N, C-alpha and C positions, 0 to 999 in steps of 0.2 A: 822727799821719801829719805829714810835713813839707807846709805849705798851700800850695807851689807847686806839688808832685808831684800833690798832690788836686786844685788848678786844673787843669792839663795833663790829669791822668788823664778829668777831670768834661769838659773841653771835646772830648777826642776821642772819649769816647764817643757825647756830645750828636750830634757831626759824622757818626759813623760811622749812627748810630741815624734820622739825618737821611733820609741817602745809603738808606738803606734800607726806611725810608718812602716816600721819591721811587719810588724806585726798583720798589715793588709798586702804590704812585699809576699810575706810566707805563704797567706791565703792563698796566692795566686801561682807560686811554686818560683817565686825569682831573689825569695833571701838567702838558700842556697844554693853550695854547687858549682861548676865550674865558670859559667859567668852566672856573675849575681848583679840583679839591678835593683839594692832595696835604696827607696824611695827616702829611707829616712839618712841616705851619706847625702843626699843634696845638702842636710842642714850641715856639713863641713866646715862650710860657709861660712856660716855665722859669729866664728873669731876673729873675722871682718868687721866685723863691729861689735863684740863685748866678749872679754874676755871670760864671763859668769858659763861659754858656752865651753869650754872647757872642759870644765867638769862635766858638765851638762849630757854633752855628748859622752864623753867615758862611761858615766854613768849609766845614759842610754842604752850605750851599744854591750856593756855591762848584762845588764839587765834582759836586753831582747835574744841575748846569747846564751843568756839561764834560761827565760821562760819558752825559747822557742828548742830547748835539747839539744844544745848544741856538746860537746865535747869537752874536756874541761881544756884543753889545750884550745880549742876554737874561745874559749870562754875567757881565756887569760893574752892570748896573745893577739888572738882579733880585736879585743876592746882595748891591748896597747894599740894597734895601727891606728884604731882612730883616733887615740887620746896624741901617737906622733904626730898625727897630722891634723889636728887641730890646735897642737900646736904649735907646728910649723904656720899653720894657716894665720894665726899670731903676732907668729915673730915677721913677716912680711906685710905686714897690712898697709904699714905706712911704707915701703921701702919699692915695692914693685906694684902694677899696675893690676885694677883690680882681679882682670882676668885671670890672676894670677894664684888666687883664694883658692883655686879648689886643684892644684898641683901636689901641693905634700900632702893633701890627704890620696890623689889616685897614687903617690908613689911610692907612700908606704902601706896602701894594701896590696901594692903590684909585689911588695917584696916581700912583706909577712905573710899572706895570706898564703899563695900559692906552696909554701911548706907545708902549711896544714893540712892542707887539701890534699896533697899527696902524702907525710911523713902520717899524720894523725888521723884522717880516713880513710888513707889508701886510693883516694881516686887516681885513675891510672893517667891520664890527661889522653890525649887523642891520637898520639903515638900507639899507645898498644891495643886501639880500635883496628890500626890499620898495620896490626902487626909487628910492630915494630919496637927491639927490645932493647934503645939507647937510653943510657946513663944519665941522668938528666935531663934529659929531653919532655916527661911529664911536667917538669918542677917549671919547663920553660914556656912549653904550653899555656901548663896554669897562667901563669906570668902575664902571658897573653889576650889568653881569656876573660880574667879578672879585670883587666885592664881595660879592657873592652866596659866591660859592665861599671868600670867606673867612672869609665868616661861619659859615658849615658848619666849616671845617676850622679853623681861629682861634677863634670864637665860640662854636660848639657843642664840640666837638672838645675844644678847649682850655681850657675852662672846664671840663667832666668831668673830662682828666687833670688843672688844678691843684686841684678837689678831691679827687682820690684820692690823690695826690703828698702835698695838707695832712698824712695821714693818718700819712704815710711823712716828714717834713720832717727830722726831727733825723739817722736812719740815713741818706736819702739826700742830704742834703747838710747834713752835721756843720757847715759855717764859715758858714753864713748866721742 
């Protein structure tokens, strides 16, 4: 099979799967908010297997954010967080143990998404619920809550997906 055709096909399939899984999480009320458990984020381990996952994840996240009605800052920077996480996973795939494949997307989302939640959406964070008006605390709290969601979706679900896909690596990702 032509390598370019395979690359585009894999990227497109990954993007489509990301959108579908995000819609499922969105229907369950899990795709947005302080604690986000997007099932689609489990796919961020795919750059461990193929570079086609990088544009696939980026386009999938971009489309998901647009179709779920996210504001422009979330569309841009939320998608950028997924792109940076995917690139990070791809870069460490040969140097780090396989369980580390989930670390770049977890970190990228923990560092970027809280600022979107607090400054673009005005999410007050848990500090405001308790009447605390401490500057910077909402972002730190959101880093914790986003991190929890990412550990569930990328760390747990993504690692399980990686283990399953390793068995079928040659069939699914023949050029990797």
